[in-house]
ZAMARGU-4260 file (C-alpha; in steps of 0.2 Angstrom, whole numbers, plus 5000, padded with zeros to 4 digits):
<rodrens>
0) 5339/5433/4594 | 5339/5448/4583 | 5352/5441/4572 | 5341/5426/4569 | 5326/5438/4565
5) 5337/5447/4552 | 5342/5431/4544 | 5324/5425/4544 | 5317/5441/4536 | 5331/5448/4525
10) 5327/5445/4506 | 5345/5447/4500 | 5355/5436/4512 | 5342/5428/4522 | 5326/5417/4520
15) 5315/5432/4516 | 5300/5427/4527 | 5286/5440/4530 | 5287/5448/4547 | 5269/5444/4550
20) 5273/5425/4550 | 5285/5427/4564 | 5281/5428/4583 | 5291/5444/4586 | 5287/5444/4605
25) 5295/5427/4607 | 5311/5434/4600 | 5310/5450/4610 | 5308/5440/4627 | 5323/5429/4622
30) 5333/5445/4618 | 5330/5452/4635 | 5336/5436/4643 | 5351/5435/4632 | 5357/5452/4636
35) 5356/5450/4655 | 5373/5451/4664 | 5380/5436/4672 | 5395/5434/4684 | 5411/5424/4681
40) 5428/5423/4689 | 5443/5427/4677 | 5460/5419/4677 | 5465/5430/4692 | 5450/5426/4703
45) 5442/5443/4700 | 5423/5443/4698 | 5417/5450/4681 | 5401/5452/4671 | 5396/5449/4653
50) 5380/5446/4643 | 5373/5429/4645 | 5374/5425/4627 | 5384/5433/4613 | 5385/5427/4595
55) 5402/5432/4586 | 5403/5421/4570 | 5406/5423/4552 | 5395/5415/4538 | 5407/5414/4523
60) 5399/5400/4513 | 5382/5394/4507 | 5373/5384/4520 | 5356/5376/4521 | 5345/5390/4528
65) 5336/5381/4542 | 5351/5371/4547 | 5361/5388/4549 | 5346/5396/4558 | 5345/5382/4571
70) 5364/5382/4574 | 5363/5400/4578 | 5348/5397/4590 | 5357/5384/4599 | 5370/5397/4605
75) 5357/5404/4617 | 5349/5387/4621 | 5335/5389/4609 | 5326/5381/4594 | 5314/5388/4581
80) 5297/5379/4578 | 5281/5382/4568 | 5267/5385/4579 | 5248/5385/4575 | 5244/5395/4560
85) 5261/5393/4552 | 5269/5406/4564 | 5288/5404/4568 | 5291/5405/4586 | 5307/5404/4597
90) 5308/5391/4611 | 5321/5394/4624 | 5327/5385/4639 | 5326/5398/4652 | 5318/5401/4669
95) 5299/5402/4668 | 5284/5401/4680 | 5270/5387/4678 | 5256/5394/4667 | 5244/5379/4667
100) 5240/5366/4680 | 5235/5348/4676 | 5226/5336/4688 | 5217/5319/4687 | 5202/5330/4683
105) 5207/5338/4667 | 5217/5324/4658 | 5209/5309/4649 | 5206/5294/4661 | 5215/5304/4675
110) 5231/5295/4670 | 5249/5301/4670 | 5262/5289/4663 | 5280/5292/4668 | 5296/5286/4660
115) 5315/5289/4662 | 5328/5295/4650 | 5340/5283/4643 | 5351/5277/4658 | 5367/5274/4649
120) 5366/5289/4638 | 5367/5302/4653 | 5382/5313/4650 | 5396/5315/4664 | 5408/5325/4653
125) 5407/5338/4640 | 5420/5347/4629 | 5416/5363/4620 | 5426/5370/4606 | 5425/5389/4603
130) 5435/5403/4595 | 5445/5411/4609 | 5445/5430/4607 | 5460/5431/4618 | 5470/5421/4606
135) 5467/5428/4589 | 5450/5418/4588 | 5459/5402/4586 | 5450/5386/4591 | 5451/5381/4609
140) 5443/5366/4618 | 5438/5367/4636 | 5430/5353/4647 | 5418/5352/4661 | 5415/5336/4671
145) 5401/5331/4683 | 5404/5325/4701 | 5413/5309/4704 | 5397/5301/4711 | 5388/5303/4694
150) 5404/5296/4685 | 5403/5281/4696 | 5385/5278/4693 | 5384/5281/4674 | 5402/5279/4668
155) 5412/5293/4659 | 5401/5297/4645 | 5408/5312/4635 | 5399/5324/4623 | 5409/5335/4610
160) 5400/5350/4604 | 5405/5366/4594 | 5400/5383/4602 | 5395/5391/4585 | 5399/5410/4587
165) 5405/5408/4605 | 5422/5418/4608 | 5421/5418/4627 | 5428/5404/4638 | 5415/5408/4652
170) 5401/5407/4639 | 5408/5390/4633 | 5409/5383/4650 | 5391/5389/4654 | 5386/5379/4638
175) 5395/5363/4644 | 5388/5364/4662 | 5370/5367/4654 | 5372/5351/4644 | 5378/5341/4659
180) 5365/5347/4671 | 5351/5344/4659 | 5357/5326/4655 | 5359/5322/4674 | 5345/5331/4682
185) 5330/5331/4670 | 5328/5313/4668 | 5310/5310/4670 | 5297/5311/4656 | 5278/5311/4658
190) 5265/5307/4645 | 5246/5311/4646 | 5231/5314/4635 | 5219/5329/4635 | 5204/5334/4625
195) 5202/5349/4615 | 5197/5360/4630 | 5215/5358/4637 | 5225/5356/4621 | 5231/5374/4621
200) 5248/5370/4627 | 5264/5376/4618 | 5281/5368/4617 | 5292/5375/4630 | 5277/5380/4642
205) 5280/5375/4660 | 5266/5366/4668 | 5262/5359/4686 | 5255/5342/4688 | 5245/5337/4704
210) 5247/5318/4705 | 5240/5311/4721 | 5250/5295/4718 | 5266/5305/4718 | 5262/5319/4731
215) 5254/5306/4743 | 5240/5319/4745 | 5223/5321/4739 | 5228/5337/4731 | 5217/5342/4716
220) 5200/5342/4710 | 5185/5353/4704 | 5177/5368/4714 | 5160/5365/4720 | 5145/5377/4720
225) 5143/5391/4733 | 5162/5395/4734 | 5167/5413/4739 | 5183/5423/4739 | 5188/5415/4756
230) 5178/5399/4757 | 5181/5385/4744 | 5170/5370/4743 | 5180/5355/4736 | 5173/5340/4726
235) 5182/5328/4738 | 5189/5327/4756 | 5207/5331/4760 | 5217/5326/4775 | 5228/5340/4783
240) 5241/5337/4796 | 5246/5350/4810 | 5264/5351/4805 | 5262/5359/4788 | 5257/5376/4780
245) 5245/5372/4766 | 5243/5383/4750 | 5227/5382/4739 | 5227/5387/4721 | 5211/5390/4712
250) 5207/5394/4694 | 5198/5409/4688 | 5185/5410/4673 | 5199/5417/4662 | 5211/5402/4666
255) 5222/5411/4677 | 5227/5405/4695 | 5228/5412/4712 | 5236/5405/4728 | 5233/5408/4746
260) 5237/5400/4763 | 5224/5389/4771 | 5218/5392/4789 | 5213/5374/4793 | 5225/5361/4799
265) 5225/5343/4807 | 5209/5335/4800 | 5198/5330/4786 | 5190/5344/4776 | 5179/5346/4761
270) 5178/5365/4763 | 5194/5376/4765 | 5196/5394/4771 | 5210/5404/4765 | 5219/5418/4775
275) 5220/5431/4761 | 5204/5432/4750 | 5206/5429/4731 | 5201/5442/4719 | 5187/5432/4712
280) 5174/5419/4718 | 5179/5402/4709 | 5165/5395/4698 | 5159/5377/4699 | 5170/5366/4689
285) 5185/5376/4690 | 5202/5368/4696 | 5209/5368/4713 | 5226/5362/4719 | 5233/5359/4736
290) 5251/5358/4742 | 5261/5361/4758 | 5277/5368/4763 | 5286/5350/4765 | 5287/5337/4751
295) 5269/5337/4746 | 5271/5349/4731 | 5266/5348/4713 | 5278/5342/4700 | 5284/5354/4687
300) 5287/5349/4668 | 5291/5358/4652 | 5281/5353/4637 | 5291/5345/4623 | 5279/5339/4610
305) 5260/5339/4607 | 5252/5326/4595 | 5234/5324/4589 | 5233/5305/4592 | 5214/5305/4586
310) 5201/5318/4582 | 5199/5329/4597 | 5212/5319/4607 | 5230/5326/4610 | 5245/5317/4617
315) 5257/5328/4627 | 5275/5324/4630 | 5284/5334/4644 | 5301/5333/4653 | 5305/5336/4671
320) 5308/5355/4674 | 5321/5361/4686 | 5320/5380/4690 | 5336/5379/4700 | 5346/5372/4685
325) 5350/5389/4678 | 5358/5395/4695 | 5369/5380/4695 | 5374/5382/4677 | 5379/5401/4679
330) 5387/5399/4696 | 5405/5395/4699 | 5411/5398/4681 | 5430/5401/4682 | 5441/5404/4667
335) 5460/5398/4666 | 5475/5409/4666 | 5486/5406/4650 | 5504/5403/4653 | 5517/5416/4646
340) 5533/5407/4645 | 5546/5402/4659 | 5543/5414/4673 | 5551/5405/4688 | 5545/5394/4702
345) 5528/5384/4704 | 5526/5389/4723 | 5521/5405/4731 | 5523/5410/4749 | 5508/5415/4760
350) 5505/5433/4763 | 5510/5439/4781 | 5506/5451/4794 | 5487/5455/4790 | 5480/5470/4800
355) 5462/5476/4801 | 5460/5494/4806 | 5443/5503/4809 | 5443/5521/4805 | 5431/5535/4802
360) 5429/5545/4786 | 5417/5557/4777 | 5409/5550/4761 | 5406/5559/4745 | 5390/5567/4753
365) 5400/5573/4769 | 5392/5560/4780 | 5402/5553/4794 | 5404/5534/4792 | 5416/5520/4798
370) 5426/5509/4787 | 5439/5494/4788 | 5456/5495/4781 | 5465/5478/4778 | 5484/5479/4775
375) 5498/5465/4773 | 5516/5464/4769 | 5522/5463/4751 | 5530/5446/4745 | 5548/5446/4739
380) 5551/5452/4721 | 5559/5435/4715 | 5542/5427/4718 | 5536/5437/4702 | 5519/5442/4710
385) 5506/5447/4698 | 5494/5453/4711 | 5483/5449/4726 | 5465/5444/4728 | 5454/5448/4744
390) 5439/5438/4748 | 5428/5444/4762 | 5412/5441/4771 | 5401/5446/4786 | 5394/5434/4799
395) 5397/5418/4789 | 5388/5424/4774 | 5394/5420/4756 | 5411/5427/4751 | 5413/5442/4740
400) 5429/5443/4729 | 5439/5459/4724 | 5448/5462/4708 | 5466/5457/4706 | 5475/5471/4717
405) 5492/5477/4713 | 5494/5485/4731 | 5495/5478/4748 | 5479/5485/4756 | 5461/5484/4754
410) 5448/5496/4760 | 5430/5491/4764 | 5420/5507/4766 | 5403/5502/4758 | 5390/5489/4761
415) 5387/5489/4742 | 5405/5488/4735 | 5406/5491/4716 | 5391/5502/4715 | 5391/5519/4707
420) 5381/5526/4722 | 5387/5525/4740 | 5379/5511/4749 | 5374/5510/4768 | 5386/5511/4782
425) 5395/5494/4786 | 5384/5485/4798 | 5392/5478/4814 | 5397/5460/4814 | 5412/5448/4812
430) 5421/5451/4796 | 5432/5437/4789 | 5446/5442/4776 | 5456/5430/4765 | 5471/5436/4755
435) 5479/5426/4741 | 5494/5430/4731 | 5496/5425/4712 | 5512/5424/4702 | 5514/5426/4683
440) 5511/5408/4681 | 5494/5410/4690 | 5500/5399/4704 | 5491/5404/4720 | 5499/5406/4737
445) 5491/5397/4753 | 5477/5408/4759 | 5480/5420/4774 | 5465/5424/4785 | 5461/5438/4797
450) 5445/5440/4808 | 5439/5457/4814 | 5423/5461/4825 | 5415/5478/4822 | 5405/5484/4836
455) 5394/5499/4838 | 5399/5508/4854 | 5386/5520/4863 | 5370/5528/4858 | 5367/5540/4843
460) 5367/5558/4846 | 5351/5559/4837 | 5334/5561/4846 | 5322/5546/4845 | 5305/5547/4835
465) 5289/5553/4844 | 5271/5550/4844 | 5270/5532/4839 | 5251/5528/4835 | 5240/5517/4824
470) 5238/5523/4806 | 5222/5532/4804 | 5207/5521/4800 | 5215/5505/4807 | 5209/5506/4825
475) 5206/5517/4840 | 5219/5521/4853 | 5230/5506/4854 | 5217/5493/4848 | 5219/5489/4829
480) 5204/5481/4820 | 5212/5477/4804 | 5221/5461/4800 | 5238/5470/4798 | 5246/5481/4811
485) 5250/5498/4803 | 5259/5511/4814 | 5266/5528/4810 | 5276/5541/4820 | 5284/5558/4820
490) 5302/5560/4815 | 5315/5566/4828 | 5315/5585/4832 | 5334/5586/4827 | 5338/5576/4811
495) 5356/5582/4809 | 5371/5583/4821 | 5386/5589/4812 | 5391/5574/4800 | 5380/5561/4809
500) 5363/5560/4800 | 5347/5550/4802 | 5350/5535/4790 | 5335/5524/4795 | 5322/5519/4808
505) 5324/5502/4817 | 5307/5494/4821 | 5307/5479/4833 | 5291/5469/4835 | 5288/5459/4851
510) 5275/5446/4856 | 5268/5454/4871 | 5256/5440/4876 | 5267/5435/4890 | 5285/5439/4893
515) 5290/5450/4878 | 5299/5440/4865 | 5307/5449/4850 | 5300/5441/4834 | 5305/5453/4820
520) 5317/5468/4817 | 5314/5479/4801 | 5322/5494/4795 | 5313/5509/4787 | 5321/5522/4776
525) 5323/5539/4784 | 5310/5547/4772 | 5296/5536/4778 | 5288/5537/4795 | 5276/5522/4795
530) 5277/5503/4795 | 5265/5489/4790 | 5267/5472/4799 | 5256/5461/4788 | 5245/5447/4796
535) 5254/5434/4785 | 5271/5439/4792 | 5263/5438/4809 | 5258/5420/4806 | 5276/5416/4799
540) 5283/5423/4815 | 5274/5410/4825 | 5258/5419/4827 | 5245/5426/4824 | 5249/5436/4839
545) 5235/5448/4846 | 5246/5458/4857 | 5262/5466/4850 | 5274/5478/4857 | 5282/5490/4844
550) 5299/5499/4847 | 5304/5512/4835 | 5322/5520/4836 | 5332/5531/4825 | 5348/5524/4817
555) 5362/5536/4811 | 5375/5534/4798 | 5387/5525/4810 | 5373/5512/4814 | 5371/5519/4831
560) 5353/5518/4838 | 5343/5529/4849 | 5332/5525/4864 | 5316/5518/4857 | 5298/5524/4858
565) 5288/5510/4864 | 5269/5506/4863 | 5259/5490/4865 | 5245/5487/4852 | 5231/5474/4854
570) 5219/5467/4841 | 5204/5463/4852 | 5191/5449/4849 | 5176/5456/4840 | 5163/5465/4851
575) 5148/5457/4859 | 5135/5453/4845 | 5117/5457/4845 | 5105/5445/4836 | 5086/5441/4833
580) 5079/5423/4836 | 5064/5417/4827 | 5055/5401/4832 | 5049/5390/4817 | 5043/5373/4813
585) 5056/5361/4821 | 5069/5375/4819 | 5075/5392/4825 | 5082/5406/4814 | 5095/5418/4820
590) 5098/5434/4811 | 5115/5443/4816 | 5112/5462/4818 | 5129/5469/4823 | 5139/5477/4809
595) 5155/5466/4807 | 5172/5473/4810 | 5184/5475/4795 | 5195/5459/4800 | 5180/5449/4805
600) 5177/5433/4795 | 5161/5425/4803 | 5150/5421/4817 | 5148/5406/4829 | 5132/5400/4838
605) 5133/5390/4854 | 5118/5381/4862 | 5115/5376/4880 | 5101/5369/4891 | 5102/5384/4903
610) 5104/5403/4901 | 5120/5402/4911 | 5129/5389/4901 | 5147/5393/4896 | 5150/5391/4877
615) 5164/5378/4872 | 5169/5369/4857 | 5157/5355/4860 | 5142/5367/4862 | 5146/5376/4845
620) 5132/5371/4833 | 5135/5384/4819 | 5150/5393/4811 | 5151/5403/4795 | 5150/5420/4787
625) 5132/5420/4783 | 5122/5434/4792 | 5107/5422/4794 | 5107/5404/4799 | 5093/5391/4801
630) 5096/5378/4815 | 5086/5362/4818 | 5078/5362/4835 | 5067/5349/4843 | 5049/5352/4844
635) 5044/5360/4860 | 5061/5359/4868 | 5068/5375/4876 | 5086/5379/4872 | 5097/5394/4875
640) 5108/5402/4862 | 5123/5413/4862 | 5132/5421/4848 | 5150/5428/4845 | 5160/5434/4830
645) 5177/5428/4826 | 5191/5435/4816 | 5207/5429/4808 | 5217/5429/4824 | 5207/5416/4834
650) 5190/5407/4832 | 5191/5395/4847 | 5176/5396/4858 | 5185/5400/4874 | 5193/5415/4867
655) 5178/5424/4860 | 5167/5438/4867 | 5150/5430/4869 | 5133/5438/4869 | 5120/5435/4882
660) 5108/5420/4881 | 5091/5420/4872 | 5079/5406/4873 | 5070/5398/4859 | 5059/5383/4855
665) 5057/5373/4839 | 5038/5373/4836 | 5028/5357/4833 | 5015/5355/4819 | 5000/5358/4831
670) 5008/5375/4837 | 5003/5384/4821 | 4985/5388/4814 | 4985/5386/4795 | 4979/5400/4785
675) 4976/5398/4766 | 4970/5409/4752 | 4962/5401/4736 | 4955/5408/4720 | 4941/5400/4711
680) 4934/5402/4693 | 4947/5415/4688 | 4954/5411/4671 | 4968/5421/4662 | 4969/5424/4643
685) 4985/5431/4636 | 4984/5441/4620 | 4998/5439/4607 | 5009/5453/4601 | 5007/5467/4597
690) 4992/5467/4609 | 5003/5460/4624 | 4988/5461/4636 | 4982/5448/4648 | 4964/5447/4654
695) 4954/5438/4667 | 4936/5435/4671 | 4928/5437/4688 | 4929/5424/4701 | 4929/5421/4720
700) 4943/5422/4733 | 4941/5411/4749 | 4952/5413/4765 | 4953/5398/4777 | 4960/5400/4794
705) 4958/5385/4804 | 4940/5380/4803 | 4934/5398/4798 | 4931/5401/4779 | 4927/5418/4772
710) 4924/5421/4754 | 4923/5437/4743 | 4920/5441/4725 | 4935/5445/4713 | 4932/5457/4699
715) 4937/5454/4681 | 4952/5465/4674 | 4967/5466/4662 | 4985/5471/4662 | 4995/5478/4647
720) 5013/5471/4647 | 5027/5483/4642 | 5043/5474/4647 | 5051/5461/4659 | 5045/5447/4670
725) 5029/5453/4678 | 5021/5444/4693 | 5002/5443/4694 | 4996/5442/4712 | 4981/5443/4722
730) 4980/5453/4738 | 4966/5447/4750 | 4966/5463/4761 | 4963/5475/4746 | 4954/5462/4736
735) 4963/5466/4720 | 4973/5456/4707 | 4989/5467/4705 | 5005/5466/4696 | 5024/5469/4700
740) 5041/5465/4693 | 5047/5462/4711 | 5045/5445/4719 | 5046/5451/4737 | 5032/5463/4733
745) 5022/5448/4725 | 5024/5437/4740 | 5021/5449/4754 | 5010/5444/4768 | 4992/5441/4763
750) 4996/5439/4745 | 4997/5424/4733 | 5006/5423/4716 | 4994/5418/4702 | 5008/5418/4688
755) 5020/5428/4678 | 5018/5436/4661 | 5031/5441/4649 | 5021/5448/4635 | 5014/5440/4619
760) 5006/5423/4625 | 5020/5419/4637 | 5010/5416/4652 | 5014/5404/4666 | 5001/5400/4679
765) 5009/5401/4696 | 4995/5398/4708 | 5004/5386/4720 | 5022/5389/4713 | 5035/5389/4727
770) 5044/5405/4732 | 5057/5403/4746 | 5060/5417/4759 | 5074/5414/4770 | 5071/5396/4772
775) 5052/5399/4776 | 5039/5391/4763 | 5025/5403/4760 | 5008/5396/4761 | 5001/5388/4745
780) 5019/5390/4737 | 5022/5372/4733 | 5011/5366/4718 | 5012/5353/4704 | 5027/5361/4696
785) 5037/5360/4711 | 5036/5341/4713 | 5047/5332/4701 | 5040/5317/4691 | 5042/5302/4701
790) 5045/5312/4717 | 5030/5304/4727 | 5029/5285/4726 | 5020/5272/4736 | 5035/5269/4747
795) 5034/5288/4752 | 5016/5286/4758 | 5011/5277/4774 | 4996/5265/4772 | 4980/5275/4772
800) 4990/5291/4772 | 4979/5298/4758 | 4960/5295/4760 | 4945/5302/4753 | 4943/5315/4767
805) 4961/5321/4763 | 4956/5326/4745 | 4945/5341/4742 | 4931/5339/4730 | 4937/5343/4712
810) 4955/5345/4717 | 4961/5330/4706 | 4956/5332/4688 | 4961/5323/4672 | 4977/5334/4670
815) 4983/5328/4687 | 4983/5310/4683 | 4997/5303/4672 | 4993/5289/4660 | 4993/5272/4668
820) 4997/5279/4685 | 4981/5271/4693 | 4980/5252/4688 | 4969/5238/4694 | 4983/5233/4706
825) 4982/5250/4715 | 4962/5249/4717 | 4954/5237/4729 | 4936/5232/4726 | 4928/5246/4736
830) 4942/5259/4737 | 4935/5272/4725 | 4918/5278/4729 | 4911/5293/4719 | 4899/5302/4730
835) 4892/5313/4717 | 4895/5321/4701 | 4905/5336/4709 | 4919/5324/4712 | 4921/5319/4694
840) 4924/5334/4682 | 4923/5332/4663 | 4935/5320/4656 | 4942/5317/4673 | 4946/5298/4669
845) 4949/5295/4651 | 4955/5279/4642 | 4973/5284/4644 | 4970/5283/4663 | 4962/5266/4662
850) 4973/5251/4658 | 4965/5237/4648 | 4956/5226/4660 | 4961/5237/4675 | 4943/5240/4680
855) 4933/5224/4678 | 4916/5218/4685 | 4924/5215/4702 | 4928/5234/4703 | 4910/5240/4697
860) 4896/5236/4709 | 4879/5231/4702 | 4870/5246/4697 | 4885/5257/4702 | 4883/5267/4686
865) 4865/5273/4684 | 4856/5287/4674 | 4857/5298/4690 | 4876/5297/4689 | 4877/5303/4671
870) 4871/5320/4668 | 4864/5326/4651 | 4879/5327/4639 | 4891/5322/4653 | 4898/5307/4643
875) 4900/5310/4624 | 4911/5302/4611 | 4926/5312/4616 | 4925/5305/4633 | 4924/5286/4628
880) 4937/5278/4618 | 4934/5263/4607 | 4929/5248/4618 | 4934/5256/4634 | 4917/5252/4642
885) 4909/5236/4635 | 4892/5228/4639 | 4900/5218/4653 | 4903/5233/4663 | 4886/5241/4661
890) 4870/5235/4670 | 4855/5233/4659 | 4846/5249/4655 | 4858/5260/4665 | 4865/5269/4650
895) 4852/5277/4638 | 4854/5286/4622 | 4861/5303/4624 | 4864/5318/4613 | 4882/5314/4610
900) 4893/5327/4601 | 4878/5338/4596 | 4880/5357/4594 | 4866/5369/4597 | 4861/5380/4583
905) 4867/5396/4592 | 4884/5400/4585 | 4891/5415/4593 | 4909/5412/4587 | 4919/5398/4579
910) 4915/5380/4583 | 4929/5367/4584 | 4920/5351/4578 | 4935/5339/4581 | 4953/5339/4584
915) 4963/5323/4584 | 4981/5321/4591 | 4993/5307/4586 | 5010/5305/4596 | 5025/5295/4589
920) 5043/5294/4593 | 5041/5288/4611 | 5059/5282/4614 | 5070/5292/4626 | 5080/5305/4617
925) 5068/5307/4602 | 5057/5322/4598 | 5038/5322/4602 | 5028/5323/4586 | 5011/5331/4587
930) 5000/5328/4571 | 4985/5339/4572 | 4970/5337/4560 | 4956/5350/4559 | 4941/5341/4553
935) 4930/5356/4552 | 4930/5374/4557 | 4914/5383/4557 | 4911/5402/4557 | 4895/5411/4557
940) 4891/5429/4551 | 4889/5443/4563 | 4885/5462/4560 | 4904/5466/4563 | 4911/5452/4552
945) 4898/5449/4538 | 4907/5451/4521 | 4924/5453/4529 | 4940/5441/4529 | 4945/5433/4545
950) 4962/5425/4548 | 4962/5409/4557 | 4976/5404/4569 | 4980/5388/4579 | 4991/5391/4595
955) 5000/5376/4603 | 5006/5377/4621 | 5018/5365/4630 | 5012/5366/4648 | 5008/5384/4650
960) 5021/5391/4637 | 5017/5396/4619 | 5028/5386/4607 | 5020/5386/4590 | 5007/5396/4579
965) 4999/5388/4564 | 4990/5399/4551 | 4977/5390/4541 | 4983/5388/4523 | 4968/5379/4514
970) 4960/5396/4511 | 4975/5407/4508 | 4977/5412/4527 | 4959/5420/4526 | 4942/5414/4529
975) 4929/5423/4519 | 4912/5426/4527 | 4898/5425/4514 | 4882/5424/4524 | 4874/5419/4539
980) 4873/5400/4536 | 4887/5394/4547 | 4886/5377/4538 | 4893/5384/4522 | 4908/5391/4531
985) 4917/5375/4535 | 4936/5373/4531 | 4946/5357/4533 | 4964/5359/4536 | 4978/5348/4543
990) 4996/5351/4549 | 5010/5341/4557 | 5022/5350/4570 | 5037/5342/4578 | 5042/5349/4595
995) 5060/5354/4594 | 5063/5354/4613 | 5051/5343/4623 | 5053/5341/4641 | 5060/5325/4647
1000) 5046/5313/4651 | 5028/5316/4647 | 5023/5332/4639 | 5006/5341/4640 | 5000/5351/4625
1005) 4985/5363/4624 | 4978/5369/4607 | 4969/5385/4606 | 4960/5393/4591 | 4959/5412/4588
1010) 4956/5426/4576 | 4965/5442/4575 | 4953/5450/4588 | 4957/5436/4601 | 4953/5419/4607
1015) 4936/5413/4601 | 4921/5409/4612 | 4911/5393/4609 | 4894/5387/4614 | 4883/5372/4612
1020) 4894/5357/4617 | 4909/5363/4607 | 4926/5367/4615 | 4939/5379/4610 | 4953/5371/4621
1025) 4959/5353/4619 | 4972/5347/4631 | 4982/5331/4628 | 4996/5322/4638 | 5009/5311/4629
1030) 5023/5312/4617 | 5036/5305/4629 | 5053/5311/4625
</rodrens>
């Protein structure tokens, strides 16, 4: 790869490309892979090593630069391509782990399209021509052929290639085997499309595809809300069987993936619990993938090509990826022995008289060990023997092969032959030796075999270890409370006995739940005196096992073992739990009080009809890791509850340690006496920055308990805001309006939240807003803002559910009735009776609330509207739209001339004569446009303002939130006061404001007028606040 880099960047004999345009890291990674040593067998059967790829070529004529570069890259199974940003990158076919995961959820249309490679073009033979370094670098051709079954299936399809720069026969054979294996085994191609979010794929990247049509398993999707590091909520149900171990992969916010084994088996689940916690809690919308240890695993592909098929849409082409291909390519490479003239016969006699002798010796560190010496008789001289090759193995494992030996003996004295450092003592077992002789023509003799059983006789002279205990902090005595069993011990008093030394410790683990059964043997180096038996290994060994016997022995350099020290350790079920039970409306709440143990993962609750009931799987009603649960309970029905904790080892009801029973009853509605607190006549006025102060006037607080009503006066006050979200609340006991940034403080017993203030004019009324406390709903906490539009409809209310005695006088005002909500079809002839004027506030029913012809003569009784029903100034022009009440609706003489729209001569502040609102753009998705016309603004002089300039501001609120401020421009943002005649101080102005972010549905806007000193007060039939609902968006 560095030869390629040199040719790319060199300005004299290369392409002269700037280094910053080359992905140097891709060349470095390829270089590491190229220089790894791989084994091959030479002509004499000896195992040797060489770098995986080596380039040894001569460039002696002018060539096309990029063509030459790609030819050299092909030597190491690589190509160069231009990535995003014009960066040159090396793409190499080498082992790689999947870096991204594709599912039906993150490809367009959830579709994967599969195709096969060309059937008749699959190669079954490959010939590679290379320059043989052993024969003066002359050209030589070798051939590799596939198995006979492939030839029968596809025919003999041969490919001839040139190994450019290849001078080793073993490298040439690996190239031929790679070409054949790729052609025969990577035959599937997949195509799919992705959006720009998943287009960050590079050619050569290995991906995994979870395709339920291939896996036969609902194995992928998106993570739902409320997932934790151990409990994952899925967006669909998955079916698990009892015979498989399932693995769940989840995606983190950084795009990385983590895997863990799943606890659940044999059933249908939409929530899965993993054995080992992830390092993060997956966010909603992140990917999950499920596989098992059988055939239901995701497919692996390598990206070949990415094409932008349309703006923002990318088509990906990938070919099947086979991780095991590289081991097949590099295994079993055998070179051929050249023939050196006429050297005699073509047959060699078998080796005779094989003998295996076990003998003791001192290694280079003067440590006593045992070894095996293999001898045999030499063959006759006329056989022209070049040497002997010995293959050996232990207990049926893979054979290891020696170099070509000139002598007639072979010594096996090291478990790691060929290492520069001495290995371990040969372990006991059955050793199998095969000896083959080779003559000068490379003809092999028939193999000769010898078997030898090496045994360890007697116990070691070393003492055994002492004081086998649990590792500190993992339990008490012989009970461990962590998920892993961690033990430690003291070394033997005597470590040395002449040349016999402590080589290791042997640790045997037994399942001690019944008859002790050996489930695992491990070896610990002599320098360590501790061992960790992981929970995951416990599961793989047929567990999890709660009761484990541990034997630890010393093991010397001759593999002899001492008597063990033995201790049985137990992981107990979590201790008896304590809990609080609280009765509620149709439910009970259980609060777990016991501090959980380190390996505990949750609690279960069982319910029975008597205090002596025995919990079982059928009586368990709750299971999870929350310390507080809310359970439905029938009204006035007594049940008894028991709780228990469970850990990773077992969660079945009959194996847990249960608490005593506590009785509890779900209360009915009549079991509670309702208490409510209400505030009347207290209005809040926020001051804009930099004042950042909210003030309120005096009012009354009323506390109602059952039929008892108590009232007390509330004082006026103010609060200066500094920072944060401040809750304004009323405390009945202390009779104060207070403030806090802590919601728990604001909703404490005996308090109601009046709203929250964030400075400037950012005030949100909260009298009645919902605040939840552990599932309980605090009195008066559900108000209008907690009920979504359309949430209460006629099908939700029983007939006569809402009657006049259910509605408190003055509780339904104009702002509470949406336009066209009450029509003629909803009002029967005598359904609405207005008892007195207290039931109908100013502008309670406007023209927007009365559909044309919805109130006719049949709905208005004779003389129903009389002078007594209409107070002075109660109905003015602002209250009556054109033609909303005509002569047909009014009995003769019942409406007399009134002082409509008049203002008194007393002008304490600014008077807002008229404000009109127009709403356009009523289609869904459009903005709400508010056109405001100020027909007249009147100011009067005062001793503090006479002769001064006063700025005029118009504030617009959406709901209770300030959204816009307009400064009057018709007088240069200032209004000059010239005298005491208010009539000469009129200013006419108009502006149009477009709401950039209206709430979906109908919006309510409030207009307020102020000067720099604050909001103005008005008298004499004028109003400073106009509220209008409309502007559907």
